[in-house]
Steps between C-alpha positions, in 0.01 A plus 500: 500500500576708185233559262479712172407855584200647323469843344442816688217490758302784621281543791294824576342663796649247752563576862872421553651361824869524415644274762508751778199748455192564292552751220260797558342508151386256221783368315601367168736202482690385191698173498764409235778244470401350844552829684284791590569755226272794622312574815324829473192698599218459263501871413854447362405219276490590134424319167886475419562293806212269437592427138551121451388410847251219578217623717490300829206677656403798736451546874573264778797483721842422376771381734838327470471121488485361855829384647481227761848505647473215751342151419567141549268359228719199400433222742393135521183388681255711708418571857113545495485219758713687731293816457192304594686339811600849624136615484414178699738604785813297404808696596774578242753293712262191491463547114879508479531188716264318252744601221309808391627854464760620264686169500197327359526734201872424476422125488236555221715737306808265511291210368350697217662538164555816317213439276273425793601824669469698185138370441415575862625850485368593157125585616647685807697731275234525243243616769750784592531587143119521460495733806745748336852374590767553239805424733505228760789400725514120569725362791633157538530371864300177510769279362779552751750295303723634231304305216157568633572874539627522149198292383264768650696783329496324176128467519457855580722608200283263273179673637637841367569342170163348467275800594490868425639610835848595623620247766774603740663219687629496850705214667362444848705203618515645847134440551472225754726245650440168299454181706825341406694807660306516827744618765750596248379837370848641441568202283197574299606869462832364369317304228295817406812726480753237351286314263155637453568863430799419253298246318206742441722785413692265243184405332352859510195382679477751773450871483540553873559306837258506780517365869253442773640654803303400808525285810324209331717539188870651500687737709616846408860371488405196264295741275799723487712204365249450226501864399883491486490192262234679298710807468797297395297372204368841404143427616273770665359400845155506665374379851193366668558679830331610812189300439475325829755680722746778482847343436654788315503322173359791305779738622753241418356449150489887441873520591563276220290704266198264478241574231218437752411364844162324495226425769670739758219504751740526793725751341639764753607853434856403457410270226297764330788744516729237354250436205478883450881523472542205278211581271331163552137441437261381773282219361162478661333161493142537618397147356715313765389729770147447419533111455686459813273733687803692643461816729833664471489745213802626312595866599327678213507838658865481578596380149275776341660757726862392424412490122580128458314389197239222560420231255212269518494128387307183525752276679294230303595161650340186619509554877488846623345697200327269251372818317576548132308829425734811515209738484376355825818602675412869415182470707676310786784747511240775561261334732757320702793741509353827415685571180318758288381357176769699308764366730387148447484537122847641493601206720398263210651714218790736547611378848443136423733543192755671734499202734620285208772735400293586181430874549435534134177288544180589677478850365298682228725750352657564156768261408388239766420147381132475399380259761172650587132437589182674417215446752130558467483720803465876561783563751820296590369482866230268375773223457551494874147582595328209344603132474346441162643283218423586142603867503799457291424632145824486341846378597838555310823323554803653332269690280295201395135462584443173682154576642212681336671583168 
């Protein structure tokens, strides 16, 4: 969503987390023409630099706008009844036999119009914006027909036009096997490769292509076919992989230059090395781990030792992570997976942007887009330490204040 850029904006005495680390001294920040014009220690700020600036305040913590690099927020219906049933002891298999699970969301999404899906997704995205998000990835994957997948992607694009947020779209046609293709998974992959990807590319609706590589979804060989089709249409690739078992999907995705591999609880050392060599980002999704009460943790120490960048995202979806608060993920990443607060925040800024192939985002540095947040806290670690709405003092998107102006 493009807006008119205001005049030069000035912040003084802010603690700056630049996307990777906290600057050691109080900083001054000047924004002009939608970009960060100056980032300098307070002792270097002089009157000539401040001439013509609008004073935006002193103190607090400034970070890049949060980047949520993995969401599924466009969907029809809801699954609160399933949540309740699981807590009452009903198995996932029984819920599926009753018509629940992901295919219930597919049914509701297929039945919904674009306007209905848009109205349902709007408050979810507004909640993320109110929590500091300036870039949000939105996947398809609940339509599982060419028309319904394109419908979801059109809604995602429309959300980015309606709200002050950057929406990045991902085609996830290979998310689950639709009921009409039961027993014919290769035929469905044909549809994804031969019709769905070309149609999304022709309409410019997808910024990347994703797959769910797992025993309950699609095989490594099937996912590789999807990647080859994406590559033929110039689309970057991503993968849900190693969430429930170790099939080797991450290593295969890395060989194809995947932007990221996501979930990766069962990732092995060979997969970590493949990611390191490819420069792929590991996307950690503590919301799904928390909601599903999983016990197999992603190999954080191995990723850290190999220098594989770790992004953090909500995985916001109706089934396994109905959580629409990016800052909550900072806390869960630390408490569940033992990331440091700085690692978690980098995971929702610089590394989250890298997982989308948008390395110019998620950083506070001169020349970078002025997507930023100012928080009423004393140190960046407080964002992960406390789960506390209401700390966001100011939010800028493309240099335009959209909160607390």
